[in-house]
C-alpha positions as CSV (number, residue, x, y, z in Angstrom):
1,X,13.3,-18.9,4.7
2,X,11.4,-16.8,2.1
3,X,8.8,-15.6,4.6
4,X,11.4,-14.6,7.1
5,X,13.3,-12.5,4.5
6,X,10.0,-10.9,3.4
7,X,9.1,-10.1,7.0
8,X,12.5,-8.4,7.5
9,X,12.0,-6.3,4.5
10,X,8.5,-5.3,5.5
11,X,9.6,-4.5,9.1
12,X,12.1,-2.1,7.7
13,X,9.3,-0.3,5.8
14,X,7.0,0.0,8.8
15,X,6.1,3.6,9.4
16,X,8.1,5.2,12.2
17,X,4.9,6.6,13.8
18,X,3.6,3.1,14.5
19,X,6.8,1.7,15.8
20,X,8.6,4.8,17.1
21,X,9.1,3.1,20.5
22,X,8.4,-0.6,20.5
23,X,10.3,-1.1,23.8
24,X,7.4,0.6,25.6
25,X,4.6,-0.9,23.4
26,X,1.8,-2.4,25.5
27,X,-1.8,-3.4,25.4
28,X,-3.0,0.2,25.4
29,X,-0.9,0.8,22.3
30,X,-2.3,-2.3,20.6
31,X,-5.8,-1.1,21.3
32,X,-5.0,2.2,19.8
33,X,-3.5,0.6,16.6
34,X,-6.7,-1.5,16.2
35,X,-8.9,1.5,16.8
36,X,-6.9,3.7,14.4
37,X,-7.2,1.1,11.7
38,X,-10.8,0.0,12.0
39,X,-12.6,2.6,14.2
40,X,-13.5,0.0,16.8
41,X,-11.7,-1.9,19.5
42,X,-11.7,-5.4,18.0
43,X,-10.4,-8.5,19.9
44,X,-7.3,-10.5,19.1
45,X,-6.8,-14.2,19.5
46,X,-4.3,-16.8,18.5
47,X,-5.5,-19.6,16.2
48,X,-3.4,-22.7,15.4
49,X,-3.9,-24.2,12.0
50,X,-2.6,-27.7,11.0
51,X,-2.6,-28.3,7.3
52,X,-0.5,-30.5,4.9
53,X,1.7,-31.6,7.8
54,X,2.5,-28.0,8.8
55,X,1.5,-26.3,12.0
56,X,1.0,-22.5,11.7
57,X,-0.1,-19.9,14.2
58,X,-2.2,-16.9,13.4
59,X,-3.2,-13.8,15.3
60,X,-6.8,-13.2,14.3
61,X,-8.4,-9.8,14.5
62,X,-11.8,-11.0,15.6
63,X,-15.1,-9.2,14.7
64,X,-16.1,-8.7,18.3
65,X,-15.7,-5.2,19.7
66,X,-15.6,-3.6,23.1
67,X,-19.1,-2.9,24.3
68,X,-20.9,-5.5,22.1
69,X,-23.0,-8.4,23.5
70,X,-20.7,-11.0,22.0
71,X,-17.5,-9.5,23.4
72,X,-15.8,-12.1,25.6
73,X,-14.2,-9.7,28.0
74,X,-16.2,-8.5,31.0
75,X,-14.6,-5.1,31.2
76,X,-12.3,-2.8,29.3
77,X,-9.5,-3.7,31.8
78,X,-10.0,-7.4,31.0
79,X,-9.6,-6.6,27.3
80,X,-6.5,-4.5,27.9
81,X,-4.9,-7.2,30.0
82,X,-5.6,-9.7,27.2
83,X,-4.0,-7.4,24.6
84,X,-1.0,-6.9,26.9
85,X,-0.5,-10.7,27.1
86,X,-0.7,-11.0,23.3
87,X,1.8,-8.1,22.9
88,X,4.2,-9.8,25.4
89,X,4.1,-13.0,23.4
90,X,4.6,-11.2,20.1
91,X,7.6,-9.4,21.6
92,X,9.1,-12.6,23.1
93,X,9.0,-14.3,19.6
94,X,10.0,-11.1,17.7
95,X,6.7,-10.9,15.8
96,X,5.3,-7.5,17.0
97,X,6.7,-5.3,14.2
98,X,5.5,-7.8,11.6
99,X,2.0,-7.9,13.1
100,X,1.8,-4.1,13.3
101,X,2.9,-3.9,9.7
102,X,0.3,-6.4,8.6
103,X,-2.5,-4.5,10.5
104,X,-1.3,-1.2,8.9
105,X,-1.2,-2.7,5.3
106,X,-4.3,-5.0,5.2
107,X,-7.4,-4.0,3.3
108,X,-9.5,-6.6,5.1
109,X,-11.9,-5.7,7.9
110,X,-13.3,-8.0,10.6
111,X,-17.1,-8.5,10.0
112,X,-19.3,-10.1,12.6
113,X,-22.7,-9.8,10.9
114,X,-21.9,-12.4,8.3
115,X,-22.1,-16.2,8.2
116,X,-19.5,-17.3,8.8
117,X,-17.8,-14.5,10.8
118,X,-14.9,-12.9,9.1
119,X,-11.7,-12.4,11.0
120,X,-8.5,-10.9,9.7
121,X,-5.8,-13.5,10.0
122,X,-2.1,-12.7,10.4
123,X,0.2,-15.7,10.0
124,X,3.2,-15.7,12.4
125,X,6.6,-17.0,11.3
126,X,7.3,-19.4,14.1
127,X,9.0,-22.8,14.5
128,X,6.8,-25.8,15.5
129,X,8.4,-25.6,19.0
130,X,7.5,-22.0,19.4
131,X,3.9,-22.7,18.3
132,X,3.7,-25.5,20.9
133,X,5.2,-23.2,23.6
134,X,2.5,-20.5,22.9
135,X,-0.5,-22.8,22.5
136,X,0.6,-25.4,25.1
137,X,0.0,-28.3,22.7
């Protein structure tokens, strides 16, 4: 697949500082990557999109940050546990390096004070079965 080849090429180009030790990468590290990129601890969420007979899954960097009224996590620990779960899923489906590369390279920024809200979408390269496994439907 074309996207898969592109991902492999991009993953090889990822800076060694971001991915120096992916075996130990966790929710804390993901928080740090997000903070380093945008200066705030934004939330991540999966979003399934069905279009033209295809089912895709995105990781969206949401415009809700730690400490704001609209942030869905009660505490920083809840937020870190959520990021840990996302990291574990990305590792399981071999998407972590690709997502980190996309975060590093994007020029987009999540914006919450707009209508509609603007998230930063990162499309994952998954089979329909993998999307179903992750989303549960």
